[in-house]
DRENDO-1510 file (C-alpha; in Angstrom, 1 decimal, always signed):
<recs>
REC; n; res; u; v; w
REC; 1; MET; +32.0; -136.5; +102.6 .
REC; 2; LYS; +35.1; -135.6; +100.6 .
REC; 3; LYS; +34.7; -138.6; +98.1 .
REC; 4; ILE; +30.8; -137.3; +97.8 .
REC; 5; VAL; +31.6; -133.7; +96.6 .
REC; 6; ILE; +34.3; -134.7; +94.3 .
REC; 7; LEU; +32.1; -137.0; +92.6 .
REC; 8; ILE; +29.2; -134.2; +92.5 .
REC; 9; ILE; +31.9; -131.8; +91.0 .
REC; 10; SER; +32.9; -134.7; +88.4 .
REC; 11; ILE; +29.4; -135.2; +87.5 .
REC; 12; PHE; +29.2; -131.5; +86.0 .
REC; 13; LEU; +32.5; -131.1; +84.9 .
REC; 14; LEU; +32.6; -134.4; +82.7 .
REC; 15; THR; +29.3; -134.9; +81.3 .
REC; 16; GLY; +28.8; -133.5; +77.8 .
REC; 17; CYS; +26.2; -131.1; +76.8 .
REC; 18; TYR; +23.0; -133.3; +75.5 .
REC; 19; ASP; +22.6; -130.7; +72.6 .
REC; 20; ASN; +26.0; -130.2; +71.1 .
REC; 21; ILE; +26.8; -131.2; +67.8 .
REC; 22; GLU; +30.2; -132.1; +66.6 .
REC; 23; LEU; +32.0; -130.0; +64.0 .
REC; 24; ASN; +32.3; -133.2; +62.0 .
REC; 25; ASN; +28.5; -133.1; +61.4 .
REC; 26; LEU; +28.2; -129.8; +60.4 .
REC; 27; ALA; +27.6; -128.8; +57.0 .
REC; 28; ILE; +29.2; -124.9; +56.8 .
REC; 29; VAL; +27.4; -122.6; +54.5 .
REC; 30; THR; +29.0; -119.7; +53.5 .
REC; 31; GLY; +27.0; -118.5; +50.7 .
REC; 32; ILE; +23.4; -118.5; +49.5 .
REC; 33; GLY; +22.1; -118.3; +46.2 .
REC; 34; ILE; +17.9; -117.9; +45.7 .
REC; 35; ASP; +16.1; -117.6; +42.7 .
REC; 36; TYR; +12.6; -117.7; +41.2 .
REC; 37; ILE; +11.9; -119.6; +38.1 .
REC; 38; ASP; +8.6; -121.1; +36.4 .
REC; 39; ASP; +7.0; -120.4; +39.7 .
REC; 40; ASN; +9.1; -121.8; +41.9 .
REC; 41; PHE; +11.8; -120.7; +44.0 .
REC; 42; TYR; +15.3; -122.4; +43.9 .
REC; 43; VAL; +17.6; -122.3; +46.6 .
REC; 44; ASN; +21.4; -123.1; +46.6 .
REC; 45; TYR; +23.8; -123.6; +49.3 .
REC; 46; GLU; +27.8; -123.2; +48.7 .
REC; 47; ILE; +29.2; -125.3; +51.5 .
REC; 48; LEU; +32.6; -126.0; +52.4 .
REC; 49; ASN; +34.4; -129.2; +51.9 .
REC; 50; ASP; +37.0; -130.0; +54.2 .
REC; 51; THR; +39.4; -132.5; +52.1 .
REC; 52; ASN; +41.8; -134.6; +54.3 .
REC; 53; THR; +44.6; -136.0; +52.8 .
REC; 54; GLU; +48.3; -137.2; +54.2 .
REC; 55; GLU; +49.6; -134.2; +52.3 .
REC; 56; VAL; +47.1; -131.5; +52.5 .
REC; 57; ILE; +44.0; -130.4; +53.7 .
REC; 58; SER; +42.4; -128.5; +50.8 .
REC; 59; MET; +39.4; -126.1; +51.9 .
REC; 60; LYS; +36.9; -126.3; +48.6 .
REC; 61; SER; +33.3; -125.7; +48.5 .
REC; 62; PHE; +30.4; -127.6; +46.6 .
REC; 63; ILE; +26.8; -126.5; +45.9 .
REC; 64; ALA; +23.5; -128.4; +47.3 .
REC; 65; SER; +20.2; -127.3; +45.7 .
REC; 66; GLY; +16.4; -127.5; +46.0 .
REC; 67; ASN; +13.4; -126.3; +45.0 .
REC; 68; GLY; +9.7; -125.8; +46.2 .
REC; 69; LYS; +6.7; -123.6; +45.5 .
REC; 70; THR; +7.6; -121.6; +48.7 .
REC; 71; ILE; +10.5; -120.3; +49.9 .
REC; 72; ASN; +10.4; -122.7; +52.9 .
REC; 73; GLU; +9.5; -125.7; +50.7 .
REC; 74; ALA; +12.7; -124.9; +48.7 .
REC; 75; PHE; +14.9; -124.3; +52.1 .
REC; 76; THR; +13.6; -127.8; +53.4 .
REC; 77; ASN; +13.9; -129.7; +50.3 .
REC; 78; VAL; +17.7; -128.6; +50.1 .
REC; 79; ASN; +18.5; -129.1; +53.4 .
REC; 80; TYR; +17.1; -132.7; +52.8 .
REC; 81; LYS; +20.0; -133.1; +50.0 .
REC; 82; VAL; +22.3; -131.9; +52.5 .
REC; 83; SER; +24.1; -135.2; +54.7 .
REC; 84; LYS; +24.8; -133.1; +57.5 .
REC; 85; LYS; +23.5; -130.3; +59.4 .
REC; 86; PRO; +23.3; -127.1; +57.4 .
REC; 87; TYR; +25.6; -124.4; +59.6 .
REC; 88; PHE; +24.9; -120.8; +59.1 .
REC; 89; ALA; +27.2; -119.0; +61.3 .
REC; 90; HIS; +29.6; -118.3; +58.9 .
REC; 91; LEU; +27.3; -117.3; +56.2 .
REC; 92; LYS; +29.0; -114.7; +54.2 .
REC; 93; VAL; +26.7; -113.5; +51.3 .
REC; 94; VAL; +23.2; -114.2; +49.9 .
REC; 95; VAL; +23.1; -113.8; +46.3 .
REC; 96; VAL; +19.9; -113.2; +44.5 .
REC; 97; SER; +18.3; -113.0; +41.2 .
REC; 98; LYS; +16.6; -110.0; +39.3 .
REC; 99; GLU; +13.1; -111.9; +39.4 .
REC; 100; ILE; +13.5; -112.3; +43.4 .
REC; 101; ILE; +14.7; -108.4; +43.6 .
REC; 102; ASP; +11.2; -107.4; +41.3 .
REC; 103; ASN; +8.6; -109.5; +43.0 .
REC; 104; HIS; +9.6; -111.5; +45.8 .
REC; 105; LEU; +12.0; -109.8; +48.0 .
REC; 106; LYS; +9.4; -109.3; +50.7 .
REC; 107; ASP; +9.1; -113.3; +50.9 .
REC; 108; ILE; +12.7; -113.6; +51.1 .
REC; 109; VAL; +12.9; -111.2; +54.0 .
REC; 110; ASP; +9.9; -112.6; +55.9 .
REC; 111; PHE; +11.6; -116.1; +55.8 .
REC; 112; LEU; +15.1; -115.1; +57.0 .
REC; 113; LEU; +13.7; -112.9; +59.8 .
REC; 114; ARG; +11.7; -116.0; +61.0 .
REC; 115; ASP; +14.7; -118.8; +60.7 .
REC; 116; THR; +16.7; -118.1; +63.8 .
REC; 117; ASN; +19.5; -120.1; +62.3 .
REC; 118; ILE; +20.4; -117.9; +59.6 .
REC; 119; ARG; +22.6; -114.8; +61.1 .
REC; 120; ASP; +22.0; -111.5; +59.8 .
REC; 121; GLU; +25.2; -110.1; +59.2 .
REC; 122; PHE; +25.5; -111.5; +55.8 .
REC; 123; PHE; +25.7; -109.2; +52.5 .
REC; 124; LEU; +22.8; -109.1; +50.4 .
REC; 125; LEU; +23.8; -108.9; +46.6 .
REC; 126; ALA; +21.7; -109.1; +43.3 .
REC; 127; THR; +22.8; -110.8; +40.1 .
REC; 128; THR; +22.5; -108.9; +36.6 .
REC; 129; ASN; +24.0; -111.1; +33.8 .
REC; 130; ALA; +24.0; -114.7; +35.5 .
REC; 131; THR; +21.9; -116.5; +38.0 .
REC; 132; PRO; +22.8; -117.2; +41.7 .
REC; 133; LEU; +23.8; -120.5; +41.3 .
REC; 134; GLU; +25.8; -119.7; +38.0 .
REC; 135; ILE; +27.6; -117.4; +40.3 .
REC; 136; LEU; +28.1; -119.6; +43.5 .
REC; 137; SER; +29.0; -122.5; +41.1 .
REC; 138; HIS; +31.9; -120.2; +39.3 .
REC; 139; ASN; +34.8; -121.7; +41.8 .
REC; 140; SER; +38.0; -122.8; +40.8 .
REC; 141; ASN; +41.6; -123.9; +42.2 .
REC; 142; TYR; +42.3; -120.3; +42.5 .
REC; 143; TYR; +39.2; -119.1; +44.1 .
REC; 144; PRO; +38.0; -122.3; +45.6 .
REC; 145; VAL; +35.5; -120.8; +47.7 .
REC; 146; VAL; +33.4; -118.0; +45.9 .
REC; 147; SER; +31.5; -116.3; +48.9 .
REC; 148; GLU; +35.3; -115.7; +50.4 .
REC; 149; LEU; +35.8; -114.7; +46.9 .
REC; 150; ILE; +32.7; -112.1; +46.6 .
REC; 151; ILE; +33.9; -110.9; +49.9 .
REC; 152; ASN; +37.4; -110.2; +48.9 .
REC; 153; LEU; +36.1; -108.3; +45.5 .
REC; 154; LYS; +33.9; -106.0; +48.1 .
REC; 155; ASP; +36.3; -104.8; +50.1 .
REC; 156; ASN; +39.0; -104.3; +47.5 .
REC; 157; GLU; +36.6; -101.8; +45.6 .
REC; 158; LYS; +36.9; -99.5; +48.3 .
REC; 159; TYR; +40.2; -98.9; +47.0 .
REC; 160; ASN; +39.5; -99.3; +43.6 .
REC; 161; ASN; +36.3; -97.9; +41.7 .
REC; 162; ASN; +34.3; -97.4; +45.0 .
REC; 163; LEU; +31.4; -99.6; +44.3 .
REC; 164; ALA; +31.1; -101.3; +47.6 .
REC; 165; ILE; +28.5; -101.3; +49.4 .
REC; 166; ASP; +29.5; -101.8; +53.4 .
REC; 167; GLU; +25.9; -102.3; +54.6 .
REC; 168; ASN; +25.2; -105.9; +55.9 .
REC; 169; TYR; +21.8; -107.4; +55.9 .
REC; 170; GLN; +21.0; -106.1; +59.1 .
REC; 171; GLN; +21.5; -102.6; +58.4 .
REC; 172; LEU; +19.9; -102.9; +55.0 .
REC; 173; LEU; +16.8; -104.1; +56.6 .
REC; 174; ALA; +16.6; -101.5; +58.9 .
REC; 175; LYS; +16.2; -99.1; +56.0 .
REC; 176; ILE; +14.1; -101.1; +54.0 .
REC; 177; ILE; +11.7; -101.4; +56.9 .
REC; 178; SER; +11.8; -97.8; +57.8 .
REC; 179; LYS; +9.3; -95.2; +56.0 .
REC; 180; ASN; +12.3; -92.7; +56.0 .
REC; 181; TYR; +14.5; -94.6; +54.0 .
REC; 182; ASP; +15.0; -96.3; +50.7 .
REC; 183; GLY; +17.5; -99.3; +50.1 .
REC; 184; ILE; +20.4; -99.7; +48.1 .
REC; 185; ILE; +22.3; -102.9; +47.3 .
REC; 186; GLY; +25.0; -103.9; +45.2 .
REC; 187; THR; +25.1; -106.3; +41.9 .
REC; 188; LEU; +27.3; -109.2; +40.9 .
REC; 189; SER; +28.2; -110.2; +37.2 .
REC; 190; LEU; +29.6; -112.9; +35.3 .
REC; 191; ASN; +32.1; -110.9; +32.5 .
REC; 192; ASP; +35.1; -112.5; +30.7 .
REC; 193; ASN; +34.5; -115.5; +33.0 .
REC; 194; GLU; +35.2; -113.6; +36.0 .
REC; 195; ILE; +32.7; -112.3; +38.7 .
REC; 196; THR; +32.7; -108.6; +38.9 .
REC; 197; ILE; +31.0; -106.0; +41.2 .
REC; 198; ASN; +28.8; -104.0; +39.6 .
REC; 199; ASN; +26.3; -100.9; +40.1 .
REC; 200; PHE; +23.8; -100.3; +42.5 .
REC; 201; PHE; +19.9; -101.4; +42.4 .
REC; 202; ILE; +17.6; -98.9; +44.7 .
REC; 203; LEU; +14.9; -101.0; +46.6 .
REC; 204; LYS; +11.5; -99.0; +47.7 .
REC; 205; ASP; +8.8; -100.9; +49.9 .
REC; 206; TYR; +10.5; -104.2; +49.1 .
REC; 207; LYS; +10.6; -104.1; +45.1 .
REC; 208; TYR; +13.2; -102.9; +42.8 .
REC; 209; GLN; +13.2; -99.1; +42.2 .
REC; 210; ALA; +15.7; -97.8; +40.1 .
REC; 211; THR; +19.3; -98.7; +39.0 .
REC; 212; LEU; +22.5; -96.3; +39.8 .
REC; 213; THR; +24.8; -96.1; +36.8 .
REC; 214; LYS; +28.3; -96.8; +38.2 .
REC; 215; GLU; +29.1; -93.0; +38.4 .
REC; 216; GLU; +25.9; -92.4; +40.2 .
REC; 217; SER; +26.9; -95.6; +42.6 .
REC; 218; THR; +30.3; -94.3; +43.5 .
REC; 219; ILE; +28.5; -90.7; +43.9 .
REC; 220; TYR; +26.5; -92.4; +46.7 .
REC; 221; ASN; +29.1; -94.1; +48.3 .
REC; 222; LEU; +30.6; -90.4; +48.3 .
REC; 223; LEU; +28.5; -88.7; +50.2 .
REC; 224; THR; +27.7; -92.0; +52.9 .
REC; 225; THR; +30.7; -93.4; +53.5 .
REC; 226; ASN; +34.3; -91.9; +54.4 .
REC; 227; VAL; +35.7; -92.9; +50.8 .
REC; 228; LEU; +39.2; -94.5; +50.4 .
REC; 229; SER; +39.3; -93.6; +46.6 .
REC; 230; LYS; +37.1; -92.1; +43.9 .
REC; 231; GLU; +38.3; -90.5; +41.1 .
REC; 232; PHE; +37.4; -87.4; +39.1 .
REC; 233; ASN; +38.8; -86.3; +36.0 .
REC; 234; LYS; +38.9; -82.9; +34.2 .
REC; 235; MET; +40.4; -81.9; +30.7 .
REC; 236; TYR; +42.5; -78.8; +30.2 .
REC; 237; ASP; +44.3; -77.5; +26.8 .
REC; 238; ASN; +47.1; -79.6; +27.2 .
REC; 239; GLY; +45.7; -82.9; +28.4 .
REC; 240; ASN; +43.9; -84.5; +31.7 .
REC; 241; VAL; +44.3; -84.2; +35.1 .
REC; 242; ALA; +43.1; -86.8; +37.5 .
REC; 243; ILE; +42.4; -86.6; +41.2 .
REC; 244; SER; +41.8; -89.6; +43.6 .
REC; 245; ILE; +39.7; -88.5; +46.7 .
REC; 246; THR; +40.8; -89.9; +49.8 .
REC; 247; TYR; +39.0; -88.6; +52.7 .
REC; 248; SER; +34.9; -87.7; +52.3 .
REC; 249; SER; +32.1; -86.4; +55.3 .
REC; 250; THR; +29.4; -84.9; +54.2 .
REC; 251; ASP; +26.6; -82.7; +56.1 .
REC; 252; ILE; +22.9; -82.5; +54.8 .
REC; 253; GLU; +20.6; -80.0; +55.7 .
REC; 254; VAL; +16.5; -80.7; +54.4 .
REC; 255; LEU; +14.4; -77.8; +54.9 .
REC; 256; ASP; +10.9; -77.0; +53.3 .
REC; 257; ASN; +12.1; -76.0; +50.0 .
REC; 258; GLU; +15.7; -76.6; +50.2 .
REC; 259; ILE; +18.6; -79.5; +50.6 .
REC; 260; ASN; +21.5; -78.4; +51.3 .
REC; 261; LEU; +24.5; -80.8; +51.5 .
REC; 262; ASN; +28.0; -79.6; +52.3 .
REC; 263; VAL; +30.8; -81.9; +51.4 .
REC; 264; GLU; +34.4; -82.0; +52.7 .
REC; 265; LEU; +36.7; -83.6; +50.8 .
REC; 266; LYS; +40.6; -84.4; +50.1 .
REC; 267; GLY; +42.5; -86.0; +47.8 .
REC; 268; LYS; +45.9; -86.3; +45.7 .
REC; 269; ILE; +47.1; -86.0; +42.1 .
REC; 270; VAL; +47.2; -89.4; +40.1 .
REC; 271; GLU; +47.6; -87.8; +36.7 .
REC; 272; ASN; +48.9; -84.6; +35.4 .
REC; 273; ASN; +49.0; -84.7; +31.4 .
REC; 274; PRO; +49.4; -80.6; +31.3 .
REC; 275; ASN; +52.6; -80.8; +33.4 .
REC; 276; PHE; +51.0; -78.3; +36.1 .
REC; 277; ASP; +53.9; -77.3; +38.2 .
REC; 278; LEU; +52.6; -79.0; +41.6 .
REC; 279; LYS; +55.6; -77.3; +43.7 .
REC; 280; ASN; +53.5; -74.2; +43.3 .
REC; 281; GLU; +50.8; -73.1; +45.5 .
REC; 282; LYS; +49.0; -71.5; +43.2 .
REC; 283; THR; +48.7; -74.7; +41.2 .
REC; 284; TYR; +46.7; -76.0; +44.1 .
REC; 285; GLU; +44.3; -73.2; +44.6 .
REC; 286; LYS; +43.3; -73.8; +40.9 .
REC; 287; LEU; +43.2; -77.2; +40.8 .
REC; 288; ASP; +40.9; -77.4; +44.0 .
REC; 289; LYS; +38.5; -74.7; +42.9 .
REC; 290; ASP; +38.3; -76.1; +39.2 .
REC; 291; PHE; +37.7; -80.1; +40.6 .
REC; 292; ALA; +35.2; -78.5; +43.6 .
REC; 293; LYS; +32.7; -77.3; +40.6 .
REC; 294; VAL; +33.1; -80.3; +39.0 .
REC; 295; ILE; +32.1; -82.6; +42.3 .
REC; 296; GLU; +29.4; -79.7; +43.2 .
REC; 297; ASP; +27.9; -80.3; +39.2 .
REC; 298; GLU; +28.1; -84.4; +39.6 .
REC; 299; ILE; +26.5; -84.5; +43.0 .
REC; 300; THR; +23.9; -82.0; +42.5 .
REC; 301; ASN; +23.0; -84.2; +39.4 .
REC; 302; PHE; +23.1; -87.3; +41.7 .
REC; 303; VAL; +20.3; -86.0; +43.9 .
REC; 304; LYS; +18.3; -84.8; +41.0 .
REC; 305; VAL; +18.0; -88.4; +39.8 .
REC; 306; LEU; +17.2; -89.3; +43.1 .
REC; 307; GLN; +14.5; -87.0; +42.9 .
REC; 308; LYS; +13.1; -87.7; +39.6 .
REC; 309; ASN; +13.7; -91.7; +40.7 .
REC; 310; LYS; +11.3; -90.7; +44.1 .
REC; 311; SER; +14.2; -92.6; +45.5 .
REC; 312; ASP; +15.4; -91.5; +48.9 .
REC; 313; VAL; +18.6; -93.4; +49.4 .
REC; 314; LEU; +20.1; -90.3; +51.6 .
REC; 315; GLY; +17.5; -90.9; +54.2 .
REC; 316; LEU; +16.2; -87.1; +53.4 .
REC; 317; GLN; +13.0; -87.7; +55.0 .
REC; 318; GLU; +14.8; -89.0; +58.1 .
REC; 319; ILE; +16.9; -85.7; +57.9 .
REC; 320; TYR; +13.9; -83.4; +57.9 .
REC; 321; TYR; +11.8; -85.3; +60.6 .
REC; 322; LYS; +14.8; -85.3; +63.2 .
REC; 323; ASN; +15.3; -81.5; +62.8 .
REC; 324; THR; +11.1; -80.4; +62.7 .
REC; 325; ARG; +9.6; -83.7; +64.3 .
REC; 326; LYS; +7.3; -83.4; +61.0 .
REC; 327; ASP; +6.6; -86.4; +58.8 .
REC; 328; ASN; +6.5; -84.9; +54.9 .
REC; 329; HIS; +7.4; -87.6; +52.9 .
REC; 330; ASN; +7.5; -85.8; +49.4 .
REC; 331; LEU; +8.9; -82.5; +50.2 .
REC; 332; TRP; +12.5; -83.4; +49.1 .
REC; 333; GLU; +11.3; -84.5; +45.7 .
REC; 334; HIS; +10.8; -80.8; +44.5 .
REC; 335; ALA; +13.3; -78.8; +46.9 .
REC; 336; SER; +16.0; -77.1; +45.1 .
REC; 337; VAL; +19.6; -78.9; +45.5 .
REC; 338; ASN; +22.4; -76.6; +46.8 .
REC; 339; THR; +26.1; -78.2; +47.0 .
REC; 340; LYS; +28.8; -76.9; +48.2 .
REC; 341; VAL; +32.4; -78.8; +48.3 .
REC; 342; SER; +35.3; -77.9; +50.0 .
REC; 343; LEU; +38.3; -79.7; +48.5 .
REC; 344; GLN; +42.0; -80.1; +49.5 .
REC; 345; ILE; +44.4; -81.5; +47.2 .
REC; 346; ASN; +48.0; -82.4; +48.2 .
REC; 347; THR; +48.3; -80.9; +51.3 .
REC; 348; LYS; +51.7; -78.6; +51.6 .
REC; 349; GLY; +53.0; -81.8; +53.8 .
REC; 350; PHE; +52.6; -83.6; +50.2 .
REC; 351; ILE; +55.0; -81.1; +48.1 .
REC; 352; PHE; +58.5; -81.9; +47.8 .
REC; 353; GLU; +61.5; -81.8; +45.4 .
REC; 354; VAL; +63.6; -84.8; +44.5 .
REC; 355; MET; +67.1; -84.2; +45.2 .
REC; 356; PRO; +69.3; -85.5; +42.7 .
</recs>
């Protein structure tokens, strides 16, 4: 009897899964490029290439491409050109052309929703002066995997120009589908033979709506995320003063006739050409007041740009609905904008004198 029990247990423990696929038989796709040219969709996979040698294992990538009259046909044709089964669990970015954003975004969204093999945690970005294929093909020995490079650039932007959008495709899709939000995505370009992060595109009803300038893009991030770096400048008689915002928190109230934005900020001085006395608390009181006015004006102008373009990327309609349980999709376009900034530059703990 014991032998029979052991035999039965062994069958379950030693038998492999019938649908299990070995890793060596998978083509690991880290990036996808999608374009539309001459009535055809073009799809490009960036695929990891594991090259085993006696001395080193090098991780590089190569491109597989296909095209078709429909997006499904294009994906099917590129799959035929891959010798292994495409594997999308490590997909990091999907790069689309301006033509896709202008006219075919709904086709892409519908396809990605139906394809259960493609996870929805990747980042969607658009190209400006290059095709998706040119972007994904732009690898080198220093940057062997372009998708990894793009993610690193995005993460680094949090500490530099504040041009990073941290919403993945799932979060973006929720806004695109919602009647109370417009979507926003980042863009990529090739400048001086390098891939760079650029300003933002606004999406409305699966269509391109407007382009934010770099300054407007950073203001959007200031209002929607806890900013790690955002610089403001103000000229004084003896030169420029620059501060870097290190913390942001925004409360937005939407009423029938007005939009109230209360913004709490913290920052540090990064440039002091007039040589203000930074050991004097009065200096900080003046700078807090002066820069609060500068930032208030920029935020107010940014919201007016949104009103002009009828682009509700801040979810103003959603805020109004939550407070009133009423739908009024146009009131925010004509409401007055009131901005109040509370700014604290270099708290007392940062004021010190270096001893000789």
